[in-house]
C-alpha positions in Angstrom: -125.7 -155.7 -98.1 -123.1 -157.1 -100.8 -121.2 -158.1 -97.7 -123.8 -160.3 -96.6 -124.6 -161.6 -100.5 -120.8 -161.8 -100.8 -121.0 -164.6 -97.6 -124.4 -166.4 -98.7 -122.4 -166.7 -101.7 -119.8 -168.7 -100.2 -121.7 -170.5 -97.8 -123.6 -172.2 -100.5 -120.5 -173.0 -102.6 -118.4 -174.7 -99.5 -122.2 -177.1 -98.7 -122.4 -177.3 -102.1 -118.6 -178.4 -103.0 -118.3 -180.3 -99.9 -121.8 -182.0 -100.6 -120.2 -182.8 -104.0 -117.1 -184.2 -102.5 -119.2 -186.5 -99.9 -121.5 -187.9 -103.2 -118.2 -188.2 -104.9 -116.2 -190.7 -101.7 -119.8 -192.2 -101.4 -119.9 -193.5 -105.2 -115.9 -194.5 -105.5 -116.6 -196.8 -101.6 -119.9 -198.0 -103.9 -117.2 -199.1 -106.9 -114.7 -200.8 -104.9 -117.3 -202.6 -102.8 -118.8 -203.9 -105.9 -115.9 -204.8 -107.8 -114.7 -207.3 -104.5 -118.1 -208.1 -103.5 -117.1 -209.2 -107.9 -114.3 -210.4 -107.7 -114.9 -212.4 -105.4 -118.1 -214.1 -106.4 -116.3 -214.3 -109.4 -112.8 -216.6 -107.6 -115.8 -218.7 -106.5 -117.2 -219.7 -109.5 -114.7 -219.5 -112.1 -111.2 -220.0 -109.8 -110.9 -223.3 -110.0 -107.8 -225.1 -112.4 -107.2 -228.3 -112.5 -103.6 -229.1 -112.0 -101.8 -231.9 -111.5 -99.1 -232.7 -108.9 -97.1 -235.9 -110.2 -99.2 -239.1 -109.7 -101.9 -237.3 -108.3 -104.5 -234.9 -110.5 -105.6 -231.7 -107.7 -107.9 -228.9 -108.2 -106.5 -225.5 -107.0 -107.9 -222.2 -106.5 -106.8 -219.3 -104.4 -109.5 -217.7 -102.4 -110.3 -215.0 -100.3 -109.5 -215.2 -97.1 -108.6 -213.5 -93.2 -107.5 -216.7 -92.2 -104.7 -217.1 -95.1 -102.9 -220.6 -94.9 -102.6 -223.7 -97.1 -105.6 -226.1 -97.7 -105.1 -229.3 -98.9 -108.0 -231.5 -99.3 -107.9 -235.7 -99.5 -112.1 -237.0 -99.6 -113.4 -238.4 -98.1 -110.6 -239.1 -95.5 -109.9 -235.5 -94.3 -108.6 -232.0 -94.9 -105.1 -230.9 -94.5 -104.5 -227.2 -93.0 -100.8 -225.7 -93.0 -100.2 -222.3 -92.1 -98.2 -220.9 -95.4 -99.7 -217.6 -95.1 -101.0 -214.9 -92.4 -103.9 -213.8 -95.5 -105.7 -212.6 -97.2 -106.0 -215.2 -99.9 -106.1 -218.9 -98.8 -104.7 -221.8 -101.2 -106.7 -224.5 -101.6 -105.1 -228.0 -103.5 -108.6 -231.0 -103.4 -107.6 -234.3 -104.4 -109.1 -235.0 -106.9 -107.6 -238.8 -108.3 -104.5 -240.3 -109.1 -102.7 -241.6 -112.4 -103.2 -244.9 -112.8 -99.8 -245.6 -115.2 -97.8 -243.3 -112.6 -99.1 -244.8 -109.6 -98.2 -248.1 -111.0 -94.8 -247.0 -112.3 -94.0 -245.6 -108.7 -94.7 -248.7 -106.8 -92.9 -251.1 -109.8 -89.8 -249.0 -108.9 -89.5 -247.2 -105.6 -85.9 -245.5 -106.4 -88.7 -243.8 -108.6 -89.9 -241.8 -105.3 -86.1 -240.1 -105.6 -87.2 -238.0 -108.0 -90.1 -236.7 -106.7 -89.0 -233.8 -104.7 -88.3 -232.2 -108.2 -91.1 -233.1 -109.6 -94.1 -232.2 -107.3 -92.1 -228.3 -106.9 -92.4 -228.0 -110.9 -96.3 -229.0 -111.1 -96.8 -227.0 -108.3 -95.1 -224.3 -108.7 -97.0 -223.9 -112.4 -100.4 -225.0 -110.4 -100.2 -222.0 -108.4 -99.6 -219.8 -111.5 -102.0 -221.2 -113.4 -104.4 -220.7 -110.7 -103.2 -217.3 -109.5 -103.5 -216.1 -113.1 -107.5 -217.8 -113.5 -108.2 -216.5 -110.3 -107.0 -212.8 -111.8 -108.9 -213.4 -114.5 -112.1 -214.5 -112.9 -112.1 -211.8 -110.5 -112.0 -209.6 -113.0 -115.1 -210.8 -115.2 -116.7 -211.3 -111.9 -116.5 -207.6 -110.9 -117.0 -206.6 -114.4 -120.7 -208.3 -114.5 -121.4 -207.1 -111.1 -120.2 -204.0 -111.6 -122.5 -203.6 -115.3 -125.5 -205.2 -113.8 -125.6 -202.7 -110.9 -124.2 -199.1 -111.9 -125.6 -200.0 -115.5 -122.4 -197.9 -117.5 -119.6 -198.6 -118.6 -116.5 -196.9 -116.9 -117.9 -198.2 -113.3 -117.3 -201.5 -113.9 -114.1 -201.4 -115.5 -113.5 -198.7 -112.5 -115.0 -201.8 -110.1 -112.5 -204.2 -112.1 -109.7 -202.0 -111.2 -110.2 -201.9 -107.6 -110.2 -204.8 -107.0 -107.7 -206.3 -109.1 -105.4 -203.5 -107.1 -106.9 -205.0 -103.8 -105.8 -208.1 -105.1 -102.9 -207.9 -105.9 -101.8 -206.5 -102.6 -103.4 -209.0 -101.0 -101.0 -211.3 -103.0 -97.7 -209.3 -102.0 -99.2 -209.3 -98.3 -99.7 -213.1 -98.7 -96.4 -213.7 -100.3 -94.1 -211.3 -98.2 -95.0 -213.8 -95.2 -94.6 -217.5 -97.1 -93.6 -219.8 -94.6 -92.5 -223.0 -96.2 -91.6 -225.0 -92.8 -95.3 -224.9 -92.5 -95.4 -227.8 -93.8 -93.8 -229.1 -91.2 -97.1 -228.8 -88.4 -99.7 -229.3 -90.9 -103.4 -229.6 -88.5 -105.4 -232.8 -89.7 -109.2 -232.8 -89.4 -111.2 -236.0 -90.9 -111.5 -239.7 -89.9 -108.7 -240.6 -86.8 -107.8 -244.0 -88.6 -106.7 -242.1 -91.4 -104.3 -239.5 -89.2 -101.2 -241.6 -89.8 -101.2 -241.7 -93.4 -101.4 -237.9 -93.8 -99.8 -236.1 -91.6 -96.2 -238.4 -92.1 -93.6 -240.2 -90.6 -92.4 -237.9 -87.4 -88.4 -239.5 -87.9 -88.6 -238.3 -91.9 -89.9 -234.7 -90.5 -87.3 -234.5 -87.7 -84.9 -235.6 -89.3 -85.5 -233.1 -93.0 -86.7 -230.2 -91.5 -86.3 -227.0 -93.3 -86.6 -228.8 -96.4 -89.5 -228.1 -97.9 -88.7 -229.9 -101.5 -88.6 -232.9 -99.7 -91.9 -232.8 -96.9 -93.4 -231.7 -100.6 -92.8 -234.8 -101.9 -93.7 -236.9 -98.6 -96.9 -235.5 -99.3 -98.1 -236.3 -102.2 -96.3 -240.0 -101.5 -98.7 -240.6 -98.1 -101.9 -239.5 -100.6 -100.1 -242.0 -103.4 -100.0 -244.5 -101.6 -103.3 -244.4 -99.8 -105.7 -243.8 -102.5 -103.6 -247.0 -104.2 -104.1 -249.0 -101.3 -107.7 -250.2 -101.3 -108.0 -253.3 -98.4 -107.3 -250.9 -95.6 -105.2 -247.9 -95.2 -101.4 -248.2 -94.8 -99.9 -249.7 -91.5 -98.3 -246.7 -90.3 -94.6 -248.7 -89.5 -92.7 -246.6 -86.4 -88.6 -246.8 -86.9 -87.3 -248.2 -84.8 -84.7 -245.0 -83.2 -88.3 -243.5 -82.2 -90.0 -243.8 -79.6 -93.7 -243.0 -79.2 -95.6 -242.1 -75.9 -99.2 -241.6 -75.6 -99.9 -239.4 -73.1 -103.6 -238.9 -71.3 -105.1 -238.1 -68.4 -108.1 -236.9 -66.8 -110.4 -240.1 -67.9 -113.3 -239.7 -65.4 -115.0 -242.5 -65.5 -115.6 -242.2 -69.2 -114.9 -245.5 -71.3 -114.9 -244.2 -74.6 -111.7 -243.0 -73.1 -110.4 -246.7 -74.4 -111.9 -246.8 -77.2 -110.1 -243.8 -78.5 -106.4 -244.9 -77.1 -106.9 -248.1 -78.3 -107.7 -247.1 -82.1 -104.6 -244.0 -81.0 -102.2 -247.1 -80.0 -103.1 -249.4 -83.4 -103.2 -246.8 -85.7 -99.3 -244.6 -84.5 -97.4 -247.6 -83.2 -97.4 -246.4 -79.1 -94.7 -247.9 -77.5 -96.5 -247.1 -74.0 -99.2 -245.2 -71.8 -98.4 -242.0 -69.5 -101.6 -241.3 -67.5 -101.7 -238.3 -65.7 -103.9 -239.2 -63.5 -107.8 -238.7 -62.1 -108.4 -242.2 -63.6 -112.2 -241.8 -61.5 -114.5 -239.5 -60.0 -114.6 -241.4 -56.7 -111.8 -243.0 -56.1 -114.7 -245.9 -55.1 -114.8 -249.3 -55.5 -117.4 -249.3 -58.2 -115.1 -247.0 -60.4 -112.4 -248.9 -59.3 -113.6 -252.0 -61.8 -112.5 -249.8 -64.8 -108.5 -250.0 -63.9 -109.1 -253.6 -66.0 -109.2 -252.0 -69.5 -105.3 -251.1 -68.6 -104.0 -254.8 -69.0 -106.1 -254.8 -72.8 -103.3 -252.9 -73.6 -100.2 -255.2 -73.8 -97.8 -252.3 -72.7 -96.5 -250.5 -69.9 -98.7 -248.3 -68.8 -97.5 -245.2 -66.5 -99.9 -243.9 -64.2 -99.5 -241.5 -61.4 -102.6 -240.9 -58.5 -105.2 -238.1 -59.4 -106.6 -236.1 -56.5 -109.9 -237.8 -57.8 -108.1 -241.1 -57.1 -107.9 -243.3 -53.9 -106.2 -245.5 -52.3 -108.1 -248.2 -53.2 -107.8 -246.9 -57.6 -103.9 -247.0 -56.6 -104.2 -250.4 -55.6 -106.2 -251.6 -58.3 -104.0 -250.3 -60.9 -101.0 -251.8 -59.8 -102.4 -255.4 -60.2 -103.0 -254.4 -63.5 -100.6 -256.5 -66.1 -98.3 -254.5 -67.2 -98.8 -251.5 -64.6 -96.2 -249.1 -62.8 -97.3 -247.0 -60.7 -94.7 -244.0 -59.9 -94.9 -243.3 -55.8 -91.8 -241.0 -56.5 -89.1 -244.4 -57.7 -87.0 -243.8 -60.8 -87.8 -246.9 -63.4 -87.2 -247.2 -67.6 -89.6 -247.8 -69.7 -88.3 -248.1 -73.2 -84.5 -247.1 -72.7 -86.7 -243.2 -71.3 -86.6 -242.6 -67.8 -88.9 -241.8 -65.9 -89.9 -240.6 -62.4 -92.9 -238.6 -60.7 -95.6 -238.9 -58.3 -99.4 -239.4 -57.4 -101.2 -236.0 -55.9 -101.0 -236.6 -51.9 -104.7 -234.9 -52.3 -107.5 -237.4 -52.0 -110.3 -234.6 -53.0 -113.4 -236.4 -55.1 -115.8 -233.7 -54.7 -116.2 -229.9 -53.9 -117.3 -230.2 -50.1 -113.7 -231.8 -50.0 -110.6 -228.9 -50.3 -107.7 -230.3 -47.3 -105.0 -231.6 -48.2 -105.2 -227.9 -50.6 -102.5 -226.5 -53.0 -99.7 -226.5 -50.9 -99.1 -230.6 -50.0 -99.2 -230.3 -53.7 -96.0 -227.9 -54.4 -95.0 -229.5 -51.0 -94.8 -233.0 -53.1 -93.2 -231.5 -56.0 -90.2 -229.9 -53.6 -90.1 -233.4 -52.2 -89.1 -235.2 -55.9 -87.1 -232.3 -56.9 -85.0 -232.6 -53.4 -84.5 -236.4 -54.6 -83.8 -236.0 -57.9 -80.8 -233.6 -56.4 -79.7 -235.6 -54.7 -79.4 -238.8 -57.6 -78.5 -235.1 -60.0 -75.5 -234.9 -57.3 -74.1 -238.7 -57.7 -73.9 -238.6 -61.3 -77.1 -240.3 -62.0 -78.5 -238.1 -65.4 -81.4 -236.3 -65.3 -85.2 -238.4 -66.1 -86.6 -238.0 -69.2 -90.1 -237.0 -68.1 -91.6 -236.4 -64.8 -95.2 -237.3 -63.8 -97.6 -235.5 -61.7 -100.8 -234.5 -61.9 -101.5 -230.9 -61.0 -99.2 -228.9 -62.9 -99.1 -226.6 -59.7 -95.9 -229.1 -58.5 -93.9 -228.6 -61.9 -92.4 -225.9 -60.5 -89.2 -227.5 -58.2 -88.8 -229.5 -60.9 -87.2 -226.7 -63.7 -83.9 -228.0 -64.6 -83.3 -231.4 -62.7 -86.2 -233.6 -65.8 -86.3 -233.0 -69.1 -90.4 -232.7 -69.4 -93.2 -232.7 -66.7 -96.3 -234.7 -68.2 -99.4 -233.4 -66.2 -103.2 -233.3 -66.1 -105.4 -231.4 -63.7 -106.6 -228.8 -65.5 -109.2 -230.5 -68.3 -107.3 -228.4 -70.8 -104.1 -228.3 -72.7 -101.1 -226.2 -72.5 -97.5 -226.2 -72.6 -94.3 -223.9 -71.8 -90.6 -223.9 -71.2 -89.9 -223.2 -67.9 -87.1 -220.8 -66.9 -84.0 -223.8 -66.3 -85.3 -225.2 -69.4 -87.7 -228.0 -68.1 -91.0 -228.0 -70.8 -93.8 -228.9 -69.1 -97.1 -229.9 -71.1 -100.1 -230.3 -69.4 -103.0 -232.9 -71.0 -106.8 -232.1 -71.9 -109.3 -234.8 -70.2 -108.8 -238.1 -72.5 -112.0 -238.6 -70.7 -113.3 -235.5 -72.1 -114.2 -234.7 -67.6 -116.2 -237.6 -68.1 -120.6 -237.0 -66.8 -118.7 -233.0 -66.8 -119.0 -233.2 -70.3 -122.6 -234.5 -70.7 -123.7 -230.8 -69.3 -121.3 -228.7 -71.6 -122.3 -227.5 -74.8 -120.5 -227.5 -76.7 -119.2 -231.5 -75.5 -115.2 -231.2 -73.6 -113.6 -232.8 -75.9 -111.9 -235.8 -75.3 -108.0 -235.0 -75.8 -105.0 -237.1 -76.0 -101.1 -236.6 -77.6 -98.5 -238.7 -79.1 -95.2 -237.8 -77.5 -91.7 -239.0 -80.1 -89.1 -239.3 -78.7 -85.4 -240.1 -79.8 -84.6 -243.2 -78.2 -81.2 -242.3 -77.5 -80.3 -239.7 -76.6 -84.0 -239.4 -74.4 -85.3 -236.1 -75.9 -88.3 -234.5 -77.4 -88.3 -234.6 -80.9 -92.3 -233.6 -81.9 -95.7 -234.1 -80.9 -99.3 -234.6 -81.9 -102.0 -233.0 -80.4 -105.0 -235.6 -80.7 -108.4 -233.4 -80.8 -112.4 -236.2 -80.4 -114.9 -233.9 -81.8 -117.5 -234.5 -78.5 -118.4 -237.8 -76.5 -118.5 -240.8 -79.3 -117.8 -239.3 -82.6 -114.9 -240.3 -85.0 -114.3 -236.8 -86.3 -110.5 -236.0 -85.3 -108.2 -233.2 -85.2 -104.2 -233.7 -85.3 -101.8 -231.0 -85.1 -98.3 -232.3 -85.9 -95.1 -230.2 -83.1 -92.1 -229.6 -83.7 -90.2 -228.8 -81.1 -87.7 -225.8 -81.2 -84.5 -227.9 -79.3 -81.6 -228.5 -81.7 -82.1 -232.1 -82.3 
């Protein structure tokens, strides 16, 4: 009996201890969650501070975020997002107004821009420190208040604040360890299309000063300053003389809205010529060929290859347009860049037509590669751009052209082949035509601005432009810098 009593006592004691540990763990978990929730609310409500960066008055705050990033808001035009860190904190900078006296000084004396890098970096560093301290204070206050409201006792409330501050400190350490200042060079802009070139910046300056965070921060402040100082209209984007801007489009598929978007990009980005990777139409019929008349309205070279939805009549209609260049295997020089390409050998305007198949596309790519190989053997340099419709034709061109432009897939892709040739697949600039009306959400309008060095013909950078749905003016601009030595 004594043994049984001892066993029962031991069992009861172990259960009681286990229950105590469970309760204690549950209580600590609840305190931690309440602390984090209170800190989050405190940062959102009281973590914003006013900071002046150069002549720009901003509000700055640190916010909890799974994606990290630095977000610069320029209302009402849109915002710039930069992957400066991987989280869990996000730096948010909203432009509020300009100091008019400082702006007048900058406009009157352009040499004063030389001091802007040091001023901007100093102001930003000061602002981040102030925003961090204010966010910590707001987080601590928020966690204490929420903890006291929930637990009705001071010690759990203080414990909640301590846990919240520890979590924020760990998050700050993670964000600081992954800080990437070069992300300023590759911003993603979302907002009005007309404002994009002014905010994203001058790509030639970015390439020349690659890696110089101080200069790029100053450039961003300068762009915002000049943008807000202009009252009559947005600043005109003047391209430097040694950069060629090429507009890459594809798969318009009878959508007249594509021409409006293209005209806006041509005007805002200072485009030199256009490359169309095919599928201008859906069925290649004679009524659809009337769409080609818009090509002559651009007043600049329009390089075109046939897509699998384009008929021989469509190709002929394009060739009749002023400034149109239809590639059928030959090499041409446009604005100093050497371009070659060939059209899709197929004509498959609907799903009932399946022949010829992809073998014909590969054969066309091999034939074009043979022509380029022969020219290379004669000492003719490799072309700067090769244009095809289906990226399946790009493989044989690896090492024979610097860049291959394609379409057909209705989604944007890019990769580098083993011998160094980059393949750039454009999405649908026509939002896949009438197909877009059947998708939810609507298929976006895709186009890209490619920046080439006029002397070397090397691709330096590109801006991916995405219009969110048919007929809208919302745009996302994402800047990419090539990793090839410039």
